[in-house]
C-alpha positions as CSV (number, residue, x, y, z in Angstrom):
1,M,182.6,-134.9,159.1
2,N,180.1,-137.2,157.5
3,A,181.8,-139.8,155.3
4,I,179.2,-139.6,152.5
5,R,179.5,-135.8,152.5
6,N,183.3,-136.0,152.0
7,L,183.1,-137.9,148.7
8,V,184.0,-135.7,145.8
9,T,183.3,-137.3,142.4
10,Y,185.6,-137.1,139.5
11,E,182.9,-135.2,137.5
12,T,182.4,-132.6,140.3
13,L,186.1,-132.1,140.8
14,T,186.7,-131.8,137.1
15,R,183.9,-129.1,136.7
16,A,185.3,-127.2,139.7
17,I,188.8,-127.2,138.3
18,K,187.6,-126.2,134.9
19,N,185.5,-123.3,136.2
20,K,188.0,-122.0,138.8
21,M,191.1,-122.3,136.7
22,E,189.6,-121.7,133.3
23,V,191.4,-124.6,131.6
24,T,190.3,-127.0,128.9
25,D,188.4,-130.2,129.6
26,D,191.5,-132.3,129.0
27,V,193.6,-130.3,131.5
28,A,190.8,-130.3,134.1
29,E,190.3,-134.1,133.7
30,D,194.1,-134.7,134.0
31,I,194.4,-132.6,137.2
32,S,191.3,-134.2,138.7
33,M,192.6,-137.7,138.0
34,R,196.0,-136.9,139.6
35,M,194.3,-135.4,142.7
36,L,191.9,-138.3,143.1
37,N,194.7,-140.8,142.7
38,Y,196.2,-139.4,145.9
39,F,193.0,-138.8,147.8
40,G,191.0,-141.9,146.8
41,F,187.9,-142.1,149.0
42,Y,189.2,-139.8,151.8
43,Y,189.2,-136.0,152.1
44,E,192.8,-135.7,153.5
45,I,196.2,-137.1,152.8
46,I,199.7,-136.7,154.3
47,D,202.2,-134.5,152.4
48,N,204.9,-137.2,152.4
49,V,203.1,-139.2,149.7
50,L,203.5,-136.4,147.1
51,D,206.3,-136.2,144.6
52,Q,207.8,-132.8,143.9
53,D,205.8,-132.0,140.7
54,D,202.5,-132.9,142.4
55,R,203.4,-130.9,145.5
56,R,203.9,-127.9,143.3
57,M,200.5,-128.5,141.7
58,F,198.9,-128.9,145.1
59,Y,200.3,-125.5,146.2
60,F,198.7,-124.0,143.1
61,L,195.4,-125.7,143.9
62,Q,195.6,-124.3,147.4
63,D,196.0,-120.8,146.0
64,V,192.8,-121.3,143.9
65,Q,191.0,-122.6,147.1
66,L,190.5,-126.2,145.9
67,L,192.8,-127.6,148.6
68,T,193.5,-126.8,152.2
69,T,196.5,-127.6,154.5
70,R,197.0,-128.2,158.1
71,W,199.8,-129.5,160.3
72,E,200.3,-131.1,163.7
73,E,203.3,-131.4,165.9
74,V,204.5,-134.7,167.3
75,V,207.2,-135.0,169.9
76,L,209.7,-137.7,169.0
77,P,211.2,-140.1,171.6
78,N,214.5,-138.0,171.6
79,G,212.5,-134.8,172.5
80,R,212.6,-133.2,169.1
81,T,209.4,-131.8,167.6
82,W,208.3,-133.2,164.2
83,R,205.7,-131.4,162.1
84,V,203.4,-133.5,160.0
85,F,201.7,-131.7,157.1
86,Y,198.3,-132.7,155.6
87,W,196.5,-131.7,152.4
88,G,192.7,-131.7,152.4
89,L,190.0,-131.3,149.8
90,N,188.2,-128.0,150.2
91,I,184.8,-129.7,149.7
92,E,182.6,-126.7,150.2
93,K,184.6,-124.6,147.6
94,I,184.8,-127.6,145.2
95,E,181.0,-128.0,145.3
96,K,180.6,-124.2,144.9
97,F,182.9,-123.9,141.9
98,A,181.4,-127.1,140.3
99,A,177.9,-125.6,140.7
100,L,178.8,-122.5,138.8
101,S,178.8,-124.5,135.5
102,L,175.4,-125.9,136.3
103,V,174.0,-122.4,136.8
104,N,175.7,-121.2,133.6
105,E,174.3,-124.1,131.6
106,D,170.8,-123.4,132.9
107,L,171.2,-119.7,131.9
108,E,172.5,-120.6,128.5
109,M,169.6,-123.0,127.9
110,G,167.0,-120.4,128.6
111,L,163.9,-120.4,130.9
112,Y,161.6,-122.3,128.5
113,E,164.1,-124.9,127.5
114,S,164.9,-125.7,131.1
115,L,161.3,-126.6,132.1
116,P,160.4,-130.3,132.1
117,E,158.2,-131.7,129.4
118,G,155.3,-132.2,131.8
119,V,154.8,-128.5,132.1
120,W,153.6,-128.2,128.5
121,S,150.8,-130.7,128.7
122,R,147.3,-129.8,129.8
123,S,145.3,-131.9,132.0
124,A,141.5,-131.9,132.3
125,A,140.5,-131.0,135.8
């Protein structure tokens, strides 16, 4: 994946959470900050870094399609298999859910209010 494409901004994630979960701005901002504190500038983290409360929140965010999971198996030196779990930002869905508010804002504004100022001036041809 392209590194620039994988960046999810705080504002985008907050809008996506607010739209998908239908929570207040404060709750969406809190969840967004908690998520980005784990992910930072990467789109995937290992499950081991989560505490129990945040893991519970991540499972909920997976249910609402904002996060994805994957796992891989590693064979240990003693022959046992160890599963490593990862959480990933569902970037496509986050962008989709964040865009819903932009569409709704344009619809609420109305057609004429959404046009740029330059449309209303006449120029002599």
